[in-house]
BALOBA-1460 file (C-alpha; in Angstrom, 3 decimals):
// residues 397
<rec num="1" residu="x" x="-13.295" y="-3.727" z="-140.103"/>
<rec num="2" residu="x" x="-13.495" y="-7.538" z="-140.487"/>
<rec num="3" residu="x" x="-12.916" y="-8.120" z="-136.970"/>
<rec num="4" residu="x" x="-15.761" y="-5.750" z="-136.017"/>
<rec num="5" residu="x" x="-18.024" y="-7.459" z="-138.534"/>
<rec num="6" residu="x" x="-17.501" y="-10.927" z="-136.707"/>
<rec num="7" residu="x" x="-18.268" y="-9.503" z="-133.406"/>
<rec num="8" residu="x" x="-21.540" y="-7.904" z="-134.653"/>
<rec num="9" residu="x" x="-22.394" y="-11.183" z="-136.203"/>
<rec num="10" residu="x" x="-21.950" y="-13.189" z="-132.985"/>
<rec num="11" residu="x" x="-23.742" y="-10.370" z="-130.786"/>
<rec num="12" residu="x" x="-26.865" y="-10.465" z="-133.396"/>
<rec num="13" residu="x" x="-26.909" y="-14.317" z="-133.172"/>
<rec num="14" residu="x" x="-26.834" y="-14.370" z="-129.318"/>
<rec num="15" residu="x" x="-29.482" y="-11.743" z="-129.083"/>
<rec num="16" residu="x" x="-31.821" y="-13.633" z="-131.612"/>
<rec num="17" residu="x" x="-31.383" y="-16.848" z="-129.749"/>
<rec num="18" residu="x" x="-31.981" y="-15.490" z="-126.154"/>
<rec num="19" residu="x" x="-35.132" y="-13.704" z="-127.502"/>
<rec num="20" residu="x" x="-36.294" y="-17.084" z="-128.973"/>
<rec num="21" residu="x" x="-35.569" y="-18.809" z="-125.645"/>
<rec num="22" residu="x" x="-37.346" y="-16.290" z="-123.630"/>
<rec num="23" residu="x" x="-40.551" y="-16.811" z="-125.639"/>
<rec num="24" residu="x" x="-40.467" y="-20.450" z="-124.924"/>
<rec num="25" residu="x" x="-41.798" y="-21.785" z="-121.546"/>
<rec num="26" residu="x" x="-39.181" y="-23.290" z="-119.409"/>
<rec num="27" residu="x" x="-39.501" y="-26.827" z="-119.697"/>
<rec num="28" residu="x" x="-37.336" y="-27.604" z="-116.646"/>
<rec num="29" residu="x" x="-39.581" y="-25.740" z="-114.257"/>
<rec num="30" residu="x" x="-42.815" y="-26.898" z="-116.016"/>
<rec num="31" residu="x" x="-41.809" y="-30.317" z="-116.499"/>
<rec num="32" residu="x" x="-41.172" y="-30.378" z="-120.027"/>
<rec num="33" residu="x" x="-39.968" y="-33.450" z="-122.118"/>
<rec num="34" residu="x" x="-36.395" y="-34.056" z="-122.972"/>
<rec num="35" residu="x" x="-37.277" y="-34.317" z="-126.890"/>
<rec num="36" residu="x" x="-37.636" y="-30.569" z="-126.905"/>
<rec num="37" residu="x" x="-34.408" y="-29.756" z="-125.320"/>
<rec num="38" residu="x" x="-32.654" y="-31.998" z="-127.888"/>
<rec num="39" residu="x" x="-34.231" y="-30.247" z="-130.792"/>
<rec num="40" residu="x" x="-33.269" y="-26.792" z="-129.544"/>
<rec num="41" residu="x" x="-29.832" y="-27.851" z="-129.105"/>
<rec num="42" residu="x" x="-29.478" y="-29.244" z="-132.498"/>
<rec num="43" residu="x" x="-30.837" y="-26.022" z="-133.990"/>
<rec num="44" residu="x" x="-28.173" y="-23.972" z="-131.879"/>
<rec num="45" residu="x" x="-25.563" y="-26.067" z="-133.121"/>
<rec num="46" residu="x" x="-26.454" y="-25.814" z="-136.810"/>
<rec num="47" residu="x" x="-26.650" y="-21.931" z="-136.683"/>
<rec num="48" residu="x" x="-23.355" y="-21.822" z="-134.934"/>
<rec num="49" residu="x" x="-21.882" y="-24.178" z="-137.385"/>
<rec num="50" residu="x" x="-23.173" y="-22.090" z="-140.324"/>
<rec num="51" residu="x" x="-21.955" y="-18.979" z="-138.751"/>
<rec num="52" residu="x" x="-18.229" y="-20.431" z="-138.212"/>
<rec num="53" residu="x" x="-18.353" y="-21.491" z="-141.831"/>
<rec num="54" residu="x" x="-19.340" y="-18.048" z="-143.047"/>
<rec num="55" residu="x" x="-16.587" y="-16.588" z="-140.975"/>
<rec num="56" residu="x" x="-13.850" y="-18.906" z="-142.308"/>
<rec num="57" residu="x" x="-15.139" y="-18.390" z="-145.852"/>
<rec num="58" residu="x" x="-14.818" y="-14.682" z="-145.366"/>
<rec num="59" residu="x" x="-11.337" y="-14.983" z="-144.208"/>
<rec num="60" residu="x" x="-10.135" y="-17.097" z="-146.925"/>
<rec num="61" residu="x" x="-11.745" y="-14.903" z="-149.877"/>
<rec num="62" residu="x" x="-10.950" y="-11.890" z="-148.063"/>
<rec num="63" residu="x" x="-14.329" y="-10.093" z="-149.122"/>
<rec num="64" residu="x" x="-14.899" y="-6.443" z="-148.681"/>
<rec num="65" residu="x" x="-17.575" y="-4.418" z="-146.942"/>
<rec num="66" residu="x" x="-20.218" y="-5.171" z="-149.640"/>
<rec num="67" residu="x" x="-19.611" y="-8.899" z="-149.105"/>
<rec num="68" residu="x" x="-19.978" y="-8.512" z="-145.209"/>
<rec num="69" residu="x" x="-23.219" y="-6.860" z="-145.591"/>
<rec num="70" residu="x" x="-24.276" y="-9.849" z="-147.852"/>
<rec num="71" residu="x" x="-23.239" y="-12.352" z="-144.989"/>
<rec num="72" residu="x" x="-25.125" y="-10.328" z="-142.401"/>
<rec num="73" residu="x" x="-28.338" y="-10.334" z="-144.510"/>
<rec num="74" residu="x" x="-27.971" y="-14.147" z="-145.265"/>
<rec num="75" residu="x" x="-27.553" y="-14.401" z="-141.527"/>
<rec num="76" residu="x" x="-30.802" y="-12.378" z="-140.661"/>
<rec num="77" residu="x" x="-32.639" y="-14.528" z="-143.314"/>
<rec num="78" residu="x" x="-31.347" y="-17.796" z="-141.807"/>
<rec num="79" residu="x" x="-32.371" y="-16.653" z="-138.480"/>
<rec num="80" residu="x" x="-35.869" y="-15.513" z="-139.722"/>
<rec num="81" residu="x" x="-36.625" y="-18.854" z="-141.260"/>
<rec num="82" residu="x" x="-35.639" y="-20.585" z="-138.187"/>
<rec num="83" residu="x" x="-38.024" y="-18.507" z="-136.050"/>
<rec num="84" residu="x" x="-40.729" y="-18.887" z="-138.615"/>
<rec num="85" residu="x" x="-40.587" y="-22.526" z="-138.399"/>
<rec num="86" residu="x" x="-41.188" y="-22.701" z="-134.700"/>
<rec num="87" residu="x" x="-44.819" y="-22.783" z="-133.389"/>
<rec num="88" residu="x" x="-46.204" y="-19.509" z="-132.012"/>
<rec num="89" residu="x" x="-47.012" y="-20.590" z="-128.400"/>
<rec num="90" residu="x" x="-48.107" y="-18.052" z="-125.907"/>
<rec num="91" residu="x" x="-46.357" y="-18.375" z="-122.539"/>
<rec num="92" residu="x" x="-49.052" y="-19.403" z="-119.884"/>
<rec num="93" residu="x" x="-47.784" y="-20.293" z="-116.451"/>
<rec num="94" residu="x" x="-49.051" y="-23.615" z="-115.087"/>
<rec num="95" residu="x" x="-51.750" y="-23.438" z="-112.240"/>
<rec num="96" residu="x" x="-50.559" y="-24.478" z="-108.790"/>
<rec num="97" residu="x" x="-51.064" y="-28.087" z="-107.891"/>
<rec num="98" residu="x" x="-53.916" y="-27.401" z="-105.452"/>
<rec num="99" residu="x" x="-55.860" y="-25.638" z="-108.117"/>
<rec num="100" residu="x" x="-55.299" y="-27.802" z="-111.034"/>
<rec num="101" residu="x" x="-58.295" y="-29.632" z="-112.386"/>
<rec num="102" residu="x" x="-58.412" y="-33.293" z="-111.707"/>
<rec num="103" residu="x" x="-56.074" y="-33.147" z="-108.781"/>
<rec num="104" residu="x" x="-57.129" y="-33.451" z="-105.104"/>
<rec num="105" residu="x" x="-55.290" y="-32.003" z="-101.954"/>
<rec num="106" residu="x" x="-56.171" y="-32.410" z="-98.228"/>
<rec num="107" residu="x" x="-56.991" y="-29.257" z="-96.490"/>
<rec num="108" residu="x" x="-57.282" y="-28.773" z="-92.790"/>
<rec num="109" residu="x" x="-59.864" y="-25.958" z="-93.003"/>
<rec num="110" residu="x" x="-63.369" y="-27.164" z="-91.759"/>
<rec num="111" residu="x" x="-66.136" y="-25.091" z="-93.232"/>
<rec num="112" residu="x" x="-69.846" y="-24.989" z="-92.267"/>
<rec num="113" residu="x" x="-72.162" y="-27.590" z="-93.460"/>
<rec num="114" residu="x" x="-74.373" y="-26.518" z="-96.160"/>
<rec num="115" residu="x" x="-77.040" y="-28.590" z="-97.412"/>
<rec num="116" residu="x" x="-77.247" y="-29.172" z="-101.107"/>
<rec num="117" residu="x" x="-80.188" y="-28.464" z="-103.274"/>
<rec num="118" residu="x" x="-81.123" y="-32.087" z="-103.342"/>
<rec num="119" residu="x" x="-81.209" y="-32.273" z="-99.576"/>
<rec num="120" residu="x" x="-83.619" y="-29.450" z="-99.447"/>
<rec num="121" residu="x" x="-85.808" y="-30.690" z="-102.252"/>
<rec num="122" residu="x" x="-86.373" y="-34.024" z="-100.263"/>
<rec num="123" residu="x" x="-88.517" y="-32.302" z="-97.623"/>
<rec num="124" residu="x" x="-92.310" y="-32.930" z="-97.840"/>
<rec num="125" residu="x" x="-94.386" y="-30.060" z="-99.688"/>
<rec num="126" residu="x" x="-97.017" y="-28.210" z="-97.690"/>
<rec num="127" residu="x" x="-100.250" y="-28.524" z="-99.527"/>
<rec num="128" residu="x" x="-102.727" y="-25.750" z="-99.369"/>
<rec num="129" residu="x" x="-105.533" y="-27.914" z="-98.020"/>
<rec num="130" residu="x" x="-103.506" y="-29.082" z="-95.034"/>
<rec num="131" residu="x" x="-105.744" y="-29.378" z="-91.879"/>
<rec num="132" residu="x" x="-103.811" y="-28.871" z="-88.388"/>
<rec num="133" residu="x" x="-103.969" y="-31.274" z="-85.671"/>
<rec num="134" residu="x" x="-105.313" y="-28.822" z="-83.083"/>
<rec num="135" residu="x" x="-108.563" y="-27.044" z="-83.992"/>
<rec num="136" residu="x" x="-108.903" y="-23.547" z="-82.921"/>
<rec num="137" residu="x" x="-111.509" y="-23.134" z="-80.127"/>
<rec num="138" residu="x" x="-114.880" y="-22.023" z="-81.211"/>
<rec num="139" residu="x" x="-116.564" y="-19.083" z="-79.800"/>
<rec num="140" residu="x" x="-118.690" y="-19.775" z="-76.628"/>
<rec num="141" residu="x" x="-122.279" y="-18.923" z="-77.101"/>
<rec num="142" residu="x" x="-124.042" y="-17.792" z="-73.937"/>
<rec num="143" residu="x" x="-127.450" y="-19.193" z="-73.400"/>
<rec num="144" residu="x" x="-130.029" y="-16.840" z="-71.895"/>
<rec num="145" residu="x" x="-132.863" y="-17.896" z="-69.960"/>
<rec num="146" residu="x" x="-136.172" y="-16.556" z="-70.710"/>
<rec num="147" residu="x" x="-137.082" y="-13.545" z="-68.747"/>
<rec num="148" residu="x" x="-138.797" y="-14.051" z="-65.317"/>
<rec num="149" residu="x" x="-140.575" y="-11.176" z="-63.664"/>
<rec num="150" residu="x" x="-139.436" y="-10.711" z="-60.015"/>
<rec num="151" residu="x" x="-141.558" y="-11.774" z="-57.130"/>
<rec num="152" residu="x" x="-143.387" y="-9.007" z="-55.370"/>
<rec num="153" residu="x" x="-142.098" y="-8.679" z="-51.906"/>
<rec num="154" residu="x" x="-144.353" y="-7.535" z="-49.180"/>
<rec num="155" residu="x" x="-143.115" y="-4.799" z="-46.798"/>
<rec num="156" residu="x" x="-141.878" y="-6.143" z="-43.594"/>
<rec num="157" residu="x" x="-141.752" y="-4.081" z="-40.502"/>
<rec num="158" residu="x" x="-138.466" y="-2.209" z="-39.666"/>
<rec num="159" residu="x" x="-137.895" y="-3.606" z="-36.128"/>
<rec num="160" residu="x" x="-139.237" y="-7.154" z="-35.461"/>
<rec num="161" residu="x" x="-137.870" y="-7.406" z="-31.993"/>
<rec num="162" residu="x" x="-138.451" y="-4.008" z="-30.499"/>
<rec num="163" residu="x" x="-136.088" y="-1.701" z="-28.872"/>
<rec num="164" residu="x" x="-133.126" y="-3.382" z="-27.286"/>
<rec num="165" residu="x" x="-130.962" y="-2.622" z="-24.457"/>
<rec num="166" residu="x" x="-127.581" y="-1.349" z="-25.276"/>
<rec num="167" residu="x" x="-124.824" y="-2.392" z="-23.031"/>
<rec num="168" residu="x" x="-121.597" y="-0.331" z="-22.982"/>
<rec num="169" residu="x" x="-118.210" y="-1.817" z="-22.203"/>
<rec num="170" residu="x" x="-117.044" y="-1.113" z="-18.910"/>
<rec num="171" residu="x" x="-113.326" y="-2.049" z="-18.305"/>
<rec num="172" residu="x" x="-112.239" y="-3.731" z="-15.234"/>
<rec num="173" residu="x" x="-110.143" y="-2.034" z="-12.686"/>
<rec num="174" residu="x" x="-107.116" y="-4.211" z="-13.321"/>
<rec num="175" residu="x" x="-107.438" y="-3.346" z="-17.197"/>
<rec num="176" residu="x" x="-106.927" y="0.444" z="-16.212"/>
<rec num="177" residu="x" x="-103.765" y="-0.413" z="-14.231"/>
<rec num="178" residu="x" x="-100.564" y="0.503" z="-16.340"/>
<rec num="179" residu="x" x="-98.445" y="-2.491" z="-17.298"/>
<rec num="180" residu="x" x="-95.756" y="-3.587" z="-14.676"/>
<rec num="181" residu="x" x="-92.284" y="-2.315" z="-15.487"/>
<rec num="182" residu="x" x="-89.266" y="-3.993" z="-13.770"/>
<rec num="183" residu="x" x="-87.480" y="-0.616" z="-12.997"/>
<rec num="184" residu="x" x="-85.994" y="-0.564" z="-9.385"/>
<rec num="185" residu="x" x="-87.407" y="2.268" z="-7.137"/>
<rec num="186" residu="x" x="-85.864" y="5.598" z="-7.166"/>
<rec num="187" residu="x" x="-83.688" y="5.929" z="-3.756"/>
<rec num="188" residu="x" x="-81.702" y="8.458" z="-2.050"/>
<rec num="189" residu="x" x="-78.558" y="8.016" z="-0.206"/>
<rec num="190" residu="x" x="-79.996" y="9.817" z="2.917"/>
<rec num="191" residu="x" x="-82.865" y="7.213" z="2.985"/>
<rec num="192" residu="x" x="-80.806" y="4.148" z="2.687"/>
<rec num="193" residu="x" x="-81.847" y="0.566" z="2.850"/>
<rec num="194" residu="x" x="-83.421" y="0.655" z="-0.486"/>
<rec num="195" residu="x" x="-86.797" y="2.400" z="0.857"/>
<rec num="196" residu="x" x="-88.247" y="4.930" z="-1.687"/>
<rec num="197" residu="x" x="-88.974" y="8.418" z="-0.646"/>
<rec num="198" residu="x" x="-92.743" y="7.937" z="-1.414"/>
<rec num="199" residu="x" x="-93.596" y="4.346" z="-1.037"/>
<rec num="200" residu="x" x="-97.071" y="5.080" z="-2.775"/>
<rec num="201" residu="x" x="-94.940" y="6.647" z="-5.801"/>
<rec num="202" residu="x" x="-91.966" y="4.585" z="-5.919"/>
<rec num="203" residu="x" x="-90.815" y="6.155" z="-9.289"/>
<rec num="204" residu="x" x="-91.395" y="9.752" z="-8.488"/>
<rec num="205" residu="x" x="-88.764" y="11.854" z="-7.035"/>
<rec num="206" residu="x" x="-89.372" y="15.404" z="-5.478"/>
<rec num="207" residu="x" x="-86.800" y="18.136" z="-4.675"/>
<rec num="208" residu="x" x="-87.338" y="21.083" z="-2.299"/>
<rec num="209" residu="x" x="-85.308" y="24.363" z="-1.398"/>
<rec num="210" residu="x" x="-84.119" y="24.329" z="2.085"/>
<rec num="211" residu="x" x="-83.618" y="27.678" z="4.119"/>
<rec num="212" residu="x" x="-80.201" y="28.200" z="2.396"/>
<rec num="213" residu="x" x="-81.956" y="27.817" z="-1.056"/>
<rec num="214" residu="x" x="-80.277" y="24.615" z="-1.699"/>
<rec num="215" residu="x" x="-81.875" y="21.975" z="-3.714"/>
<rec num="216" residu="x" x="-82.349" y="18.738" z="-1.608"/>
<rec num="217" residu="x" x="-84.618" y="15.697" z="-1.979"/>
<rec num="218" residu="x" x="-87.892" y="15.828" z="0.221"/>
<rec num="219" residu="x" x="-88.199" y="13.770" z="3.258"/>
<rec num="220" residu="x" x="-91.268" y="12.143" z="5.192"/>
<rec num="221" residu="x" x="-91.981" y="15.415" z="7.061"/>
<rec num="222" residu="x" x="-92.124" y="17.509" z="3.819"/>
<rec num="223" residu="x" x="-94.983" y="15.625" z="2.350"/>
<rec num="224" residu="x" x="-98.452" y="14.275" z="3.576"/>
<rec num="225" residu="x" x="-100.384" y="11.658" z="1.799"/>
<rec num="226" residu="x" x="-103.936" y="13.055" z="1.459"/>
<rec num="227" residu="x" x="-105.327" y="10.009" z="-0.619"/>
<rec num="228" residu="x" x="-104.136" y="6.868" z="-2.073"/>
<rec num="229" residu="x" x="-106.207" y="4.319" z="-3.745"/>
<rec num="230" residu="x" x="-106.052" y="2.285" z="-7.061"/>
<rec num="231" residu="x" x="-106.683" y="5.209" z="-9.358"/>
<rec num="232" residu="x" x="-104.805" y="7.971" z="-7.857"/>
<rec num="233" residu="x" x="-102.300" y="9.345" z="-5.104"/>
<rec num="234" residu="x" x="-102.752" y="12.809" z="-3.667"/>
<rec num="235" residu="x" x="-99.911" y="14.327" z="-1.804"/>
<rec num="236" residu="x" x="-99.917" y="17.640" z="0.359"/>
<rec num="237" residu="x" x="-96.622" y="19.481" z="-0.074"/>
<rec num="238" residu="x" x="-95.504" y="21.328" z="2.870"/>
<rec num="239" residu="x" x="-92.250" y="22.655" z="1.472"/>
<rec num="240" residu="x" x="-91.056" y="24.750" z="-1.273"/>
<rec num="241" residu="x" x="-91.158" y="22.301" z="-4.167"/>
<rec num="242" residu="x" x="-88.641" y="23.008" z="-6.760"/>
<rec num="243" residu="x" x="-88.513" y="20.044" z="-9.173"/>
<rec num="244" residu="x" x="-90.329" y="16.782" z="-9.761"/>
<rec num="245" residu="x" x="-88.846" y="13.591" z="-11.554"/>
<rec num="246" residu="x" x="-90.360" y="10.529" z="-12.973"/>
<rec num="247" residu="x" x="-88.129" y="7.752" z="-13.924"/>
<rec num="248" residu="x" x="-85.346" y="10.268" z="-13.567"/>
<rec num="249" residu="x" x="-86.945" y="12.400" z="-16.372"/>
<rec num="250" residu="x" x="-87.698" y="16.000" z="-15.503"/>
<rec num="251" residu="x" x="-91.300" y="16.438" z="-15.255"/>
<rec num="252" residu="x" x="-91.528" y="19.931" z="-14.146"/>
<rec num="253" residu="x" x="-89.274" y="22.564" z="-12.635"/>
<rec num="254" residu="x" x="-90.293" y="25.667" z="-10.618"/>
<rec num="255" residu="x" x="-89.195" y="28.859" z="-12.027"/>
<rec num="256" residu="x" x="-90.652" y="31.098" z="-9.593"/>
<rec num="257" residu="x" x="-89.185" y="31.761" z="-6.126"/>
<rec num="258" residu="x" x="-92.454" y="32.975" z="-4.547"/>
<rec num="259" residu="x" x="-95.173" y="30.727" z="-5.945"/>
<rec num="260" residu="x" x="-95.043" y="26.971" z="-4.904"/>
<rec num="261" residu="x" x="-97.544" y="24.288" z="-5.389"/>
<rec num="262" residu="x" x="-99.787" y="23.135" z="-2.731"/>
<rec num="263" residu="x" x="-100.604" y="19.591" z="-3.730"/>
<rec num="264" residu="x" x="-99.558" y="16.979" z="-6.226"/>
<rec num="265" residu="x" x="-101.914" y="14.444" z="-7.718"/>
<rec num="266" residu="x" x="-100.873" y="11.364" z="-9.944"/>
<rec num="267" residu="x" x="-103.351" y="9.557" z="-11.811"/>
<rec num="268" residu="x" x="-102.211" y="5.971" z="-12.252"/>
<rec num="269" residu="x" x="-104.487" y="4.944" z="-15.181"/>
<rec num="270" residu="x" x="-103.631" y="7.822" z="-17.512"/>
<rec num="271" residu="x" x="-100.145" y="8.517" z="-15.814"/>
<rec num="272" residu="x" x="-100.753" y="12.167" z="-15.553"/>
<rec num="273" residu="x" x="-99.367" y="14.682" z="-12.898"/>
<rec num="274" residu="x" x="-101.570" y="17.483" z="-11.789"/>
<rec num="275" residu="x" x="-99.584" y="20.049" z="-9.971"/>
<rec num="276" residu="x" x="-102.117" y="22.292" z="-8.105"/>
<rec num="277" residu="x" x="-101.553" y="25.813" z="-7.182"/>
<rec num="278" residu="x" x="-104.037" y="28.371" z="-5.697"/>
<rec num="279" residu="x" x="-105.385" y="29.544" z="-8.928"/>
<rec num="280" residu="x" x="-104.535" y="27.248" z="-11.621"/>
<rec num="281" residu="x" x="-103.677" y="23.441" z="-12.388"/>
<rec num="282" residu="x" x="-100.811" y="22.161" z="-14.448"/>
<rec num="283" residu="x" x="-101.615" y="19.039" z="-16.167"/>
<rec num="284" residu="x" x="-98.311" y="17.201" z="-17.047"/>
<rec num="285" residu="x" x="-98.732" y="14.323" z="-19.911"/>
<rec num="286" residu="x" x="-95.821" y="12.298" z="-21.183"/>
<rec num="287" residu="x" x="-95.478" y="12.075" z="-24.994"/>
<rec num="288" residu="x" x="-92.338" y="10.382" z="-26.776"/>
<rec num="289" residu="x" x="-90.169" y="10.509" z="-23.470"/>
<rec num="290" residu="x" x="-90.965" y="14.255" z="-22.948"/>
<rec num="291" residu="x" x="-93.521" y="15.826" z="-20.558"/>
<rec num="292" residu="x" x="-95.788" y="18.372" z="-21.983"/>
<rec num="293" residu="x" x="-97.889" y="20.885" z="-19.901"/>
<rec num="294" residu="x" x="-101.277" y="22.260" z="-20.088"/>
<rec num="295" residu="x" x="-102.640" y="25.124" z="-17.928"/>
<rec num="296" residu="x" x="-106.200" y="25.096" z="-16.412"/>
<rec num="297" residu="x" x="-107.289" y="28.059" z="-14.275"/>
<rec num="298" residu="x" x="-109.585" y="27.266" z="-11.413"/>
<rec num="299" residu="x" x="-112.883" y="29.246" z="-11.497"/>
<rec num="300" residu="x" x="-113.409" y="31.567" z="-8.437"/>
<rec num="301" residu="x" x="-117.286" y="31.656" z="-8.635"/>
<rec num="302" residu="x" x="-117.836" y="29.323" z="-5.722"/>
<rec num="303" residu="x" x="-117.378" y="30.230" z="-2.130"/>
<rec num="304" residu="x" x="-117.980" y="28.248" z="1.004"/>
<rec num="305" residu="x" x="-119.387" y="29.552" z="4.419"/>
<rec num="306" residu="x" x="-119.723" y="28.298" z="8.058"/>
<rec num="307" residu="x" x="-122.513" y="29.556" z="10.031"/>
<rec num="308" residu="x" x="-121.423" y="30.244" z="13.675"/>
<rec num="309" residu="x" x="-123.619" y="30.411" z="16.686"/>
<rec num="310" residu="x" x="-124.715" y="33.858" z="16.238"/>
<rec num="311" residu="x" x="-125.969" y="33.075" z="12.831"/>
<rec num="312" residu="x" x="-123.245" y="34.903" z="10.893"/>
<rec num="313" residu="x" x="-121.639" y="33.288" z="7.796"/>
<rec num="314" residu="x" x="-117.838" y="32.961" z="7.811"/>
<rec num="315" residu="x" x="-116.001" y="32.186" z="4.720"/>
<rec num="316" residu="x" x="-113.795" y="29.130" z="4.575"/>
<rec num="317" residu="x" x="-110.278" y="29.756" z="3.621"/>
<rec num="318" residu="x" x="-108.672" y="28.198" z="0.689"/>
<rec num="319" residu="x" x="-106.380" y="25.936" z="2.712"/>
<rec num="320" residu="x" x="-109.535" y="24.136" z="3.995"/>
<rec num="321" residu="x" x="-110.235" y="22.466" z="0.597"/>
<rec num="322" residu="x" x="-108.427" y="21.613" z="-2.591"/>
<rec num="323" residu="x" x="-109.207" y="21.275" z="-6.088"/>
<rec num="324" residu="x" x="-108.866" y="18.314" z="-8.657"/>
<rec num="325" residu="x" x="-109.103" y="18.261" z="-12.376"/>
<rec num="326" residu="x" x="-111.474" y="15.786" z="-13.509"/>
<rec num="327" residu="x" x="-111.596" y="16.452" z="-17.219"/>
<rec num="328" residu="x" x="-111.222" y="19.528" z="-19.467"/>
<rec num="329" residu="x" x="-112.500" y="22.420" z="-17.490"/>
<rec num="330" residu="x" x="-114.256" y="20.190" z="-15.054"/>
<rec num="331" residu="x" x="-112.969" y="20.847" z="-11.514"/>
<rec num="332" residu="x" x="-113.813" y="18.830" z="-8.272"/>
<rec num="333" residu="x" x="-113.648" y="20.693" z="-4.921"/>
<rec num="334" residu="x" x="-112.809" y="18.416" z="-1.918"/>
<rec num="335" residu="x" x="-113.751" y="19.958" z="1.483"/>
<rec num="336" residu="x" x="-111.874" y="18.864" z="4.610"/>
<rec num="337" residu="x" x="-113.768" y="16.543" z="7.053"/>
<rec num="338" residu="x" x="-113.415" y="18.799" z="9.808"/>
<rec num="339" residu="x" x="-115.042" y="21.894" z="7.993"/>
<rec num="340" residu="x" x="-118.863" y="21.928" z="8.396"/>
<rec num="341" residu="x" x="-119.984" y="23.885" z="5.468"/>
<rec num="342" residu="x" x="-123.561" y="25.263" z="5.707"/>
<rec num="343" residu="x" x="-124.014" y="27.467" z="2.740"/>
<rec num="344" residu="x" x="-122.508" y="27.616" z="-0.899"/>
<rec num="345" residu="x" x="-122.621" y="30.769" z="-2.893"/>
<rec num="346" residu="x" x="-121.990" y="31.181" z="-6.784"/>
<rec num="347" residu="x" x="-121.103" y="34.907" z="-7.484"/>
<rec num="348" residu="x" x="-122.299" y="35.951" z="-3.865"/>
<rec num="349" residu="x" x="-125.597" y="34.323" z="-4.647"/>
<rec num="350" residu="x" x="-126.864" y="31.357" z="-2.444"/>
<rec num="351" residu="x" x="-127.432" y="28.323" z="-4.453"/>
<rec num="352" residu="x" x="-127.527" y="25.691" z="-1.605"/>
<rec num="353" residu="x" x="-128.149" y="25.670" z="2.167"/>
<rec num="354" residu="x" x="-127.874" y="22.931" z="4.642"/>
<rec num="355" residu="x" x="-131.113" y="21.774" z="6.213"/>
<rec num="356" residu="x" x="-131.039" y="20.709" z="10.038"/>
<rec num="357" residu="x" x="-130.287" y="16.984" z="10.572"/>
<rec num="358" residu="x" x="-128.849" y="16.825" z="6.791"/>
<rec num="359" residu="x" x="-125.226" y="15.696" z="6.204"/>
<rec num="360" residu="x" x="-122.702" y="18.228" z="5.360"/>
<rec num="361" residu="x" x="-121.468" y="18.363" z="1.717"/>
<rec num="362" residu="x" x="-117.894" y="17.062" z="1.113"/>
<rec num="363" residu="x" x="-117.564" y="17.088" z="-2.863"/>
<rec num="364" residu="x" x="-118.581" y="19.517" z="-5.142"/>
<rec num="365" residu="x" x="-118.143" y="19.636" z="-9.156"/>
<rec num="366" residu="x" x="-118.257" y="22.614" z="-11.452"/>
<rec num="367" residu="x" x="-118.211" y="22.925" z="-15.209"/>
<rec num="368" residu="x" x="-116.307" y="26.070" z="-15.914"/>
<rec num="369" residu="x" x="-117.978" y="28.422" z="-18.448"/>
<rec num="370" residu="x" x="-121.293" y="26.933" z="-17.637"/>
<rec num="371" residu="x" x="-123.578" y="27.643" z="-14.648"/>
<rec num="372" residu="x" x="-123.735" y="24.028" z="-13.637"/>
<rec num="373" residu="x" x="-122.886" y="22.883" z="-9.957"/>
<rec num="374" residu="x" x="-123.325" y="19.303" z="-8.536"/>
<rec num="375" residu="x" x="-123.381" y="18.285" z="-4.877"/>
<rec num="376" residu="x" x="-122.501" y="14.822" z="-3.873"/>
<rec num="377" residu="x" x="-123.885" y="13.102" z="-0.794"/>
<rec num="378" residu="x" x="-123.922" y="9.552" z="0.343"/>
<rec num="379" residu="x" x="-126.285" y="7.898" z="-2.107"/>
<rec num="380" residu="x" x="-127.587" y="11.002" z="-3.765"/>
<rec num="381" residu="x" x="-126.603" y="13.693" z="-6.115"/>
<rec num="382" residu="x" x="-128.125" y="17.029" z="-6.693"/>
<rec num="383" residu="x" x="-127.510" y="19.264" z="-9.794"/>
<rec num="384" residu="x" x="-128.063" y="23.035" z="-9.665"/>
<rec num="385" residu="x" x="-128.505" y="24.790" z="-12.992"/>
<rec num="386" residu="x" x="-129.168" y="28.614" z="-13.732"/>
<rec num="387" residu="x" x="-132.145" y="29.003" z="-16.108"/>
<rec num="388" residu="x" x="-134.267" y="32.101" z="-16.871"/>
<rec num="389" residu="x" x="-132.822" y="34.269" z="-14.036"/>
<rec num="390" residu="x" x="-132.925" y="31.679" z="-11.161"/>
<rec num="391" residu="x" x="-131.392" y="28.603" z="-9.875"/>
<rec num="392" residu="x" x="-133.169" y="25.355" z="-10.192"/>
<rec num="393" residu="x" x="-132.156" y="22.102" z="-8.180"/>
<rec num="394" residu="x" x="-133.073" y="18.548" z="-9.283"/>
<rec num="395" residu="x" x="-131.925" y="15.049" z="-8.131"/>
<rec num="396" residu="x" x="-129.864" y="13.147" z="-11.004"/>
<rec num="397" residu="x" x="-128.616" y="10.117" z="-8.988"/>
């Protein structure tokens, strides 16, 4: 029991001392002074010394359990008095060096510049009566002239110079010619020597059907040049024409085996082919590298007659004249030079007769759908029109 009391006293003393040391800041870490450490060591030595004296006294006197309790009570009073004598200081950890007031530290962080209040206050104040340097433009006031009545203008004649002669533009012949194109003429192997089939139409190629119905190019014996001038070329076809080409492009191809064209007319200015049959004319016009066809039917109202020695009229066959297309529904009849036409009828009604010692008519024009016929003579033109049941004739040129 005595040994147990000794150990309890030692344990109580150590616990009290450890609690007392924990309440104090660590002077070693916080940079305390050496005087405080020496005071604490002295107190600790005193307590230990008193404790040892009590233990020795207890062993000498062999005190009982009541005496041990007395010793413990005295020891507690001693420790309590020692704790009351120490100042009650709360443990506050010191601030780090860079936050301690009065200390400065170098920082690598570069912040943004913020002007202070004094710098802002140094700017000049703006007064309410401040006048700007540039004045605003003033509104423009328009000056109005006093009203003046308009002058009275006298009416002037509408035409001061009288009627004037109107001159219409007439293109020259060279203006009507198509532009020259440097394209070699179309030739055939049978002709050879670079000579075109038709010299008057170097870019036209005509094919025919032979006796065996084979397609062959025409030769000089198959065509006859009826007319050739600066405006047109007219050919008489003496073969079964099958196909016509222009610059190696297909202009027309005959689909019939029994009907064949009689003549071919090429107008140089307008670049139009007229393929003439007995009862119609095919007008071929080039458009976007394609040839388009329009059909015009020849009117059969006119008939031509020759007066023989007995005074009888004999009708001229259609192979003694040919028809051209001058314009839409305007047809031109050309009579051969060796055919002496004495009488012209319109629907079996005589509209013209040749007088003795007068020239023979060679050219006649007719407007289809209208009863208007013109007769062309050297230096004179007659026009016959049907009006109020009879034919009237007058000179127009």
